[in-house]
C-alpha positions as CSV (number, residue, x, y, z in Angstrom):
1,M,0.0,0.0,0.0
2,D,1.5,3.3,-1.1
3,V,0.9,5.3,2.0
4,T,3.5,7.5,3.8
5,L,3.7,8.6,7.3
6,S,3.0,12.1,6.2
7,D,-0.2,11.0,4.5
8,I,-1.3,9.5,7.8
9,L,-0.4,12.4,10.0
10,R,-1.8,15.1,7.6
11,D,-5.4,15.0,8.8
12,A,-4.8,13.2,12.2
13,V,-7.1,14.5,15.0
14,P,-6.6,13.4,18.6
15,Y,-9.7,12.9,20.7
16,A,-10.8,12.2,24.3
17,L,-14.2,10.7,25.1
18,P,-15.4,10.6,28.7
19,L,-16.9,7.3,29.9
20,T,-20.2,6.9,31.8
21,R,-18.3,4.6,34.3
22,R,-14.8,3.7,35.0
23,F,-13.8,0.8,32.7
24,R,-10.5,-1.1,32.2
25,G,-9.0,1.3,34.7
26,I,-9.8,4.5,32.8
27,D,-12.4,7.3,32.9
28,V,-11.6,8.7,29.4
29,R,-11.0,6.9,26.1
30,E,-8.4,8.5,23.9
31,G,-7.1,8.0,20.4
32,L,-6.2,9.6,17.1
33,L,-8.5,9.6,14.1
34,I,-6.9,9.5,10.6
35,R,-8.6,10.3,7.3
36,G,-7.9,8.9,3.9
37,P,-9.6,8.3,0.6
38,S,-11.6,5.3,1.9
39,G,-12.9,7.1,5.0
40,W,-11.7,7.4,8.6
41,G,-9.6,5.1,10.8
42,D,-9.0,5.0,14.5
43,F,-5.6,4.6,16.1
44,A,-6.3,4.0,19.8
45,P,-4.0,1.5,21.5
46,F,-4.3,1.6,25.3
47,D,-1.5,3.3,27.1
48,D,0.1,0.1,28.2
49,Y,0.7,-1.1,24.6
50,A,4.4,-1.2,23.5
51,P,5.3,0.3,20.0
52,R,5.2,-3.1,18.3
53,G,1.6,-3.7,19.5
54,C,0.7,-0.1,18.5
55,A,2.0,-0.9,15.0
56,L,-0.9,-3.4,14.6
57,W,-3.4,-0.8,15.7
58,L,-1.9,1.6,13.1
59,A,-2.2,-1.0,10.3
60,S,-5.9,-1.4,11.2
61,A,-6.5,2.3,11.1
62,V,-4.7,2.7,7.8
63,E,-6.7,-0.2,6.4
64,A,-9.9,1.6,7.3
65,A,-8.8,5.0,6.0
66,F,-6.8,4.1,2.9
67,G,-7.6,0.5,2.0
68,T,-10.6,-1.8,1.5
69,W,-12.4,-4.3,3.7
70,P,-13.6,-7.8,2.7
71,E,-17.1,-8.0,1.1
72,P,-19.8,-8.1,3.8
73,R,-22.1,-11.1,4.0
74,R,-24.8,-9.4,6.0
75,E,-26.1,-5.9,6.7
76,I,-26.5,-6.1,10.5
77,V,-24.8,-8.1,13.2
78,P,-26.1,-9.2,16.6
79,V,-24.2,-7.7,19.6
80,N,-24.0,-8.3,23.3
81,A,-24.3,-5.7,26.0
82,I,-21.3,-5.2,28.4
83,I,-21.4,-4.6,32.1
84,P,-18.3,-3.4,34.0
85,A,-17.3,-4.5,37.4
86,V,-19.9,-2.3,39.2
87,S,-22.1,-2.9,42.2
88,A,-24.9,-5.5,42.0
89,Q,-27.5,-2.6,42.1
90,D,-25.8,-0.8,39.2
91,A,-25.4,-4.1,37.3
92,A,-29.1,-4.8,37.6
93,A,-30.0,-1.4,36.2
94,L,-27.6,-1.8,33.3
95,A,-29.0,-5.2,32.5
96,R,-32.5,-3.9,32.4
97,Q,-31.3,-1.0,30.2
98,A,-29.6,-3.5,27.9
99,V,-32.7,-5.5,27.4
100,L,-35.4,-2.8,27.3
101,E,-33.6,0.0,25.6
102,H,-31.1,-1.8,23.4
103,G,-32.8,-5.1,22.8
104,C,-29.7,-7.1,23.8
105,T,-30.4,-10.6,25.1
106,T,-26.7,-11.5,25.5
107,I,-24.7,-9.8,28.3
108,K,-21.0,-9.9,29.0
109,V,-20.0,-9.3,32.6
110,K,-16.6,-8.3,33.9
111,V,-15.4,-10.4,36.8
112,A,-12.2,-10.9,38.7
113,A,-11.5,-7.2,38.9
114,M,-8.6,-6.0,41.0
115,G,-9.7,-5.2,44.6
116,E,-12.8,-7.4,44.4
117,V,-13.6,-10.8,45.8
118,L,-15.7,-13.7,44.5
119,A,-18.7,-12.5,46.6
120,D,-18.7,-9.3,44.6
121,D,-18.7,-11.2,41.3
122,E,-21.5,-13.5,42.4
123,A,-23.7,-10.7,43.6
124,R,-23.2,-8.9,40.2
125,V,-23.9,-12.0,38.1
126,A,-27.0,-13.0,40.2
127,A,-28.4,-9.4,39.9
128,I,-27.9,-9.5,36.2
129,R,-29.5,-12.9,35.8
130,D,-32.6,-11.8,37.8
131,A,-32.9,-8.3,36.1
132,A,-32.3,-9.4,32.6
133,D,-34.7,-12.4,32.7
134,S,-37.3,-10.2,34.4
135,A,-37.0,-7.6,31.7
136,L,-37.2,-10.3,29.0
137,A,-40.3,-11.7,30.6
138,S,-42.0,-8.3,30.4
139,E,-41.1,-8.2,26.7
140,G,-42.6,-11.6,26.0
141,G,-40.3,-14.2,27.5
142,G,-36.9,-15.7,27.0
143,T,-33.7,-16.2,29.0
144,A,-30.7,-14.0,28.8
145,S,-27.3,-15.4,27.8
146,I,-24.6,-14.4,30.2
147,R,-20.8,-14.4,29.4
148,L,-18.1,-13.8,31.9
149,D,-14.8,-11.9,31.1
150,A,-12.1,-12.3,33.7
151,N,-9.3,-10.6,31.7
152,G,-6.8,-13.1,33.0
153,G,-7.5,-12.2,36.6
154,W,-7.7,-15.7,38.1
155,S,-5.2,-18.5,38.7
156,A,-6.3,-21.9,37.6
157,D,-7.4,-22.8,41.1
158,D,-9.2,-19.5,41.7
159,A,-10.9,-19.8,38.3
160,A,-12.1,-23.4,39.1
161,R,-13.5,-22.3,42.4
162,A,-15.1,-19.1,41.1
163,L,-16.7,-20.9,38.1
164,G,-18.0,-23.6,40.3
165,R,-20.1,-20.9,42.0
166,L,-20.9,-18.6,39.1
167,G,-21.8,-21.5,36.8
168,A,-24.9,-21.9,38.8
169,Y,-26.4,-18.8,37.1
170,G,-26.3,-20.3,33.6
171,I,-23.1,-19.1,31.9
172,E,-22.5,-19.3,28.1
173,Y,-18.7,-19.2,28.4
174,V,-15.9,-17.6,30.3
175,E,-13.5,-15.3,28.5
176,Q,-9.7,-15.3,29.3
177,P,-10.1,-16.8,32.8
178,C,-6.3,-17.0,33.3
179,A,-3.4,-14.9,32.2
180,T,-1.4,-17.8,30.7
181,V,-2.1,-20.7,28.4
182,D,-0.5,-23.1,30.8
183,E,-3.0,-22.2,33.5
184,T,-5.9,-22.3,31.0
185,L,-5.0,-25.8,30.0
186,I,-5.0,-26.9,33.6
187,L,-8.4,-25.2,34.1
188,R,-9.8,-27.0,31.0
189,R,-9.3,-30.4,32.7
190,V,-11.4,-29.5,35.7
191,I,-14.4,-27.5,34.3
192,D,-17.0,-28.2,31.7
193,L,-17.7,-24.5,30.9
194,P,-16.5,-23.4,27.4
195,I,-13.4,-21.2,27.5
196,A,-13.0,-18.2,25.1
197,L,-9.5,-16.8,24.6
198,D,-8.7,-13.2,23.7
199,E,-5.3,-11.9,25.0
200,S,-3.7,-15.3,24.6
201,V,-4.6,-15.4,20.9
202,R,-3.5,-11.8,20.3
203,F,-0.1,-12.4,22.1
204,G,0.6,-15.1,19.6
205,D,0.9,-18.2,21.8
206,P,0.5,-21.1,19.3
207,R,-1.1,-23.3,22.1
208,A,-3.9,-20.8,22.5
209,F,-6.0,-22.7,19.9
210,E,-5.5,-25.9,21.9
211,A,-6.7,-24.3,25.1
212,A,-9.7,-22.5,23.5
213,D,-13.2,-23.6,22.7
214,I,-14.0,-20.1,21.3
215,V,-11.6,-17.4,19.9
216,I,-12.2,-13.7,20.5
217,L,-11.1,-11.6,17.6
218,K,-10.6,-7.8,17.7
219,A,-9.7,-6.1,14.4
220,A,-7.5,-3.2,15.7
221,P,-5.0,-5.1,17.9
222,L,-4.8,-7.9,15.3
223,G,-3.7,-5.5,12.5
224,G,-7.1,-5.0,10.7
225,V,-10.1,-6.7,9.3
226,A,-8.3,-8.8,6.7
227,A,-5.7,-10.0,9.2
228,A,-8.3,-11.0,11.8
229,L,-10.4,-12.7,9.1
230,E,-7.4,-14.8,8.1
231,L,-6.9,-15.8,11.7
232,A,-10.5,-16.8,11.9
233,R,-10.0,-19.0,8.8
234,S,-6.9,-20.6,10.1
235,W,-8.6,-21.4,13.5
236,G,-11.7,-22.8,11.9
237,G,-13.6,-23.0,15.1
238,P,-16.2,-20.7,16.8
239,V,-15.4,-17.0,16.7
240,V,-16.8,-14.0,18.6
241,V,-15.8,-10.6,17.3
242,S,-15.3,-8.0,19.9
243,G,-14.2,-4.4,20.2
244,S,-11.7,-2.4,22.3
245,L,-13.9,0.3,23.9
246,D,-13.7,2.0,20.5
247,S,-15.0,5.3,19.2
248,A,-17.7,4.9,16.6
249,V,-15.0,5.1,13.9
250,G,-13.2,2.2,15.5
251,L,-16.3,0.1,16.1
252,V,-17.1,-0.1,12.4
253,S,-13.9,-2.0,11.7
254,G,-15.2,-4.7,14.1
255,L,-18.6,-4.6,12.4
256,A,-16.9,-5.1,9.0
257,L,-15.0,-8.1,10.4
258,A,-18.2,-9.6,11.8
259,A,-20.0,-9.0,8.6
260,A,-17.3,-10.8,6.6
261,L,-17.4,-14.1,8.6
262,T,-18.9,-17.2,7.1
263,G,-22.0,-18.6,8.9
264,D,-24.1,-16.7,11.3
265,P,-22.0,-14.9,13.9
266,P,-22.9,-15.1,17.6
267,A,-23.6,-11.9,19.4
268,C,-20.5,-9.7,19.0
269,G,-18.9,-7.6,21.7
270,L,-19.4,-4.4,19.8
271,G,-22.0,-2.7,22.0
272,T,-19.5,-0.7,24.0
273,G,-20.9,2.7,22.7
274,T,-23.2,2.6,25.7
275,L,-20.1,3.1,27.9
276,L,-19.2,6.4,26.3
277,A,-20.7,9.6,27.6
278,R,-20.1,11.1,24.2
279,D,-18.6,10.0,20.9
280,V,-17.1,11.4,17.8
281,I,-20.6,11.1,16.3
282,A,-23.8,12.2,18.0
283,P,-25.5,10.3,19.4
284,P,-23.0,7.4,20.1
285,L,-23.2,4.2,18.1
286,V,-25.2,1.9,20.2
287,P,-27.3,-1.3,19.7
288,F,-30.9,-1.2,18.4
289,Q,-33.0,-4.3,18.9
290,G,-29.9,-6.2,19.8
291,H,-28.1,-5.5,16.5
292,M,-25.9,-2.9,14.8
293,P,-25.7,-1.9,11.2
294,V,-22.7,-2.7,9.0
295,E,-21.7,0.7,7.6
296,R,-18.9,3.2,7.6
297,V,-19.2,6.3,9.7
298,A,-17.6,9.7,9.6
299,P,-17.2,11.9,12.7
300,D,-19.5,14.8,13.1
301,L,-17.5,18.0,13.0
302,D,-19.0,19.4,16.2
303,A,-18.6,16.2,18.1
304,L,-15.1,15.7,16.9
305,M,-14.1,19.2,17.8
306,A,-15.6,18.8,21.3
307,A,-13.6,15.6,21.7
308,R,-10.4,17.3,20.4
309,D,-10.9,20.1,22.9
310,L,-10.7,17.6,25.7
311,V,-7.1,16.7,24.7
312,G,-4.4,19.0,26.1
313,D,-1.6,20.1,23.7
314,Q,1.0,17.9,25.5
315,R,-1.2,14.9,25.2
316,A,-2.0,15.6,21.6
317,R,1.7,15.7,20.8
318,W,2.2,12.5,22.7
319,W,-0.4,10.7,20.5
320,R,1.2,12.0,17.3
321,Q,4.6,10.8,18.5
322,R,3.1,7.5,19.5
323,L,1.9,7.0,15.9
324,V,5.3,7.8,14.6
325,D,6.9,5.3,17.0
326,A,4.3,2.7,15.9
327,W,5.2,3.4,12.2
328,E,8.9,3.0,12.9
329,S,8.4,-0.2,15.0
330,G,6.8,-2.2,12.3
331,G,3.8,-0.2,11.2
332,A,5.4,0.8,7.9
333,G,6.0,-2.8,6.9
334,L,2.5,-3.9,8.0
335,V,0.9,-1.1,6.0
336,E,3.0,-2.0,2.9
337,A,1.8,-5.6,3.3
338,L,-1.9,-4.7,3.5
339,D,-2.4,-5.0,-0.3
340,A,0.0,-7.8,-0.7
């Protein structure tokens, strides 16, 4: 792909989006939007990503702004709601909102958060089960599907103990229960609950496929839609597409990936727009009747400028330098290979 660093930086706009609740240890989601002939891309690796990991996010953003995506197989995709590690009372309110306002019947719940104990997780999951099923009953019936995401927060022993308790509430699967593949393989031998792997797959451990029943794929940290789709094909098993607390511009890359998968995708983790107090479009991109449309979006000028105004000059320079570092740490080669 004949794209230079100057092309990417020319129309780059840093942004900051406040969250409705603290999530993944942050209160504000930041990134850098880039514009090209194909539309807009979102470069938004979290602060703890090293330059090499950032290079993959850059390739995804450039693919969106300057390249092409695979042909979609569907016009809408189903999505799950997501509930952070909040109190049981707040979790119940969010579960009712997910069902009644956004039509989501699948809910992913964060567990094993730092500073919490198993009783906190159980209270949250129990409240969600009760609130979601009650809301569905008021809409005509049905049972919510609940997924757990531990973000590698348990040891194998702790995970087995926790899932023995939480499994009583009817769990579809647990995502990234342990930090390492070794511990996940130990856990597999003692639980019946399906295991989905996210970080282990992205970090390139070849044994992750052996340890996983389901693979979680995120377009941005895997280098873009085409790269993630190729990984899905090489895996050949069940896939759930998820996002990375993206802006609306970033979310559409995940939607493009979900739209390109063969077969009917399960509910995707792309309903995170509900966690943003504002977005680069107004209103934020959120689920409707449990689905989201497969389409490109361009930022609204007023919304984008408001998001830009929340970024200080020093932080704006930091984001531009971070993009340069990502380019020099492998992003240039990844971009060149996009059309290969």
